[in-house]
C-alpha positions as CSV (number, residue, x, y, z in Angstrom):
1,M,142.3,67.9,86.5
2,A,139.3,66.6,84.6
3,L,135.9,66.2,85.5
4,R,134.5,62.7,85.3
5,T,130.8,62.0,85.3
6,F,129.2,59.4,86.8
7,L,125.2,58.2,87.7
8,Q,124.0,60.5,90.4
9,S,120.7,58.5,90.4
10,K,118.2,56.3,88.8
11,I,114.5,55.3,89.2
12,H,114.2,51.7,88.0
13,G,111.3,50.0,86.6
14,A,108.6,53.3,86.5
15,T,105.6,52.7,84.6
16,V,104.8,55.3,81.8
17,T,101.4,56.4,83.3
18,E,100.8,59.1,80.1
19,A,102.5,60.2,76.9
20,N,101.4,64.0,75.8
21,I,103.1,64.7,72.2
22,E,100.6,67.8,72.6
23,Y,103.3,69.1,75.7
24,E,106.1,71.6,75.1
25,G,108.6,68.5,75.7
26,S,109.8,66.5,79.2
27,I,109.1,64.2,81.7
28,A,106.5,64.5,84.1
29,I,107.6,62.6,87.7
30,C,105.8,61.9,90.9
31,P,107.2,63.8,93.2
32,D,107.6,61.1,96.2
33,L,110.0,59.6,93.2
34,L,112.1,62.8,92.8
35,A,112.3,63.2,96.5
36,V,113.5,59.8,96.9
37,A,115.9,59.8,94.3
38,G,117.4,63.6,95.1
39,M,116.0,64.7,91.7
40,L,115.1,67.8,91.1
41,P,112.8,69.9,88.1
42,F,114.2,71.0,85.5
43,E,117.6,68.7,86.0
44,Q,118.8,67.2,82.9
45,V,117.7,63.5,82.8
46,D,117.9,59.8,80.4
47,V,115.3,57.4,79.6
48,Y,115.4,54.2,78.9
49,N,112.8,52.2,77.5
50,I,112.9,49.1,78.9
51,D,110.6,47.1,77.0
52,N,110.9,48.9,73.0
53,G,115.5,50.1,74.0
54,E,114.4,53.8,73.4
55,R,116.2,56.3,74.6
56,L,116.2,60.3,74.9
57,T,117.5,62.9,76.7
58,T,115.0,65.5,78.9
59,Y,114.6,67.2,81.8
60,I,112.2,66.9,84.7
61,I,108.9,68.5,85.3
62,K,107.3,67.7,88.9
63,G,104.2,65.4,88.2
64,Q,101.1,64.3,89.9
65,K,101.7,61.4,92.9
66,G,101.9,57.7,91.3
67,E,102.7,60.2,87.5
68,I,105.6,59.5,84.6
69,C,104.4,61.9,81.5
70,L,106.6,61.5,79.0
71,N,105.8,65.0,77.0
72,G,106.3,66.3,73.2
73,A,108.6,65.5,71.6
74,A,109.4,62.1,74.2
75,A,106.4,61.1,73.9
76,H,106.8,59.2,70.4
77,K,109.5,56.8,72.6
78,G,106.9,55.4,74.7
79,K,103.4,54.9,75.5
80,P,101.7,54.5,79.0
81,G,102.4,50.7,80.5
82,Q,105.6,50.8,79.3
83,R,108.7,50.5,81.9
84,V,111.6,52.8,81.7
85,I,114.8,53.7,83.4
86,I,115.5,57.7,84.4
87,A,118.9,58.6,85.3
88,S,120.3,61.9,86.4
89,Y,124.4,61.9,86.2
90,T,126.9,64.1,88.5
91,Q,130.4,65.2,87.6
92,L,132.9,64.2,89.9
93,S,136.7,65.8,90.4
94,P,139.2,62.7,90.6
95,S,139.0,63.3,95.3
96,E,135.6,62.9,95.0
97,I,134.9,59.5,93.1
98,P,136.1,57.3,96.1
99,A,133.2,58.0,98.1
100,H,131.0,58.4,95.6
101,R,127.9,55.9,95.5
102,P,124.7,56.8,93.2
103,K,121.0,56.6,94.9
104,L,119.4,53.4,92.9
105,V,115.3,53.9,93.5
106,F,113.5,50.6,92.6
107,V,109.5,50.9,92.1
108,D,106.7,48.9,91.3
109,Q,104.2,48.7,88.4
110,D,102.1,51.2,90.4
111,N,105.4,53.8,90.8
112,N,105.3,52.7,94.3
113,I,108.7,52.5,96.1
114,K,110.1,49.0,96.1
115,R,113.7,49.2,98.1
116,I,116.3,52.1,97.5
117,S,119.5,51.4,97.6
118,R,123.5,52.7,97.5
119,G,125.6,51.2,94.3
């Protein structure tokens, strides 16, 4: 049976707090948001910039409270104050698909959790 890829979780509307081109790569994410979204350090994520349409794939590092920092080459894809969607994915077998519901975490302009839901 072939596995299919589905959204596992997303952090929607996070505000970029920093863009550090000198760092070697990745996105630093607030540990509170990581925990609620079920995301882990070094996990691959896609980042979609709501404000400029840029998209990138990178991996997570644990940031500071409230932090969303684009590092390295990713820093060219967004700047502080812009809003992003951070998405992680999972592969499911056909039997797992009917029960799957992604975790959706919506945040405010200060990266505080506004609402959590299941898709």
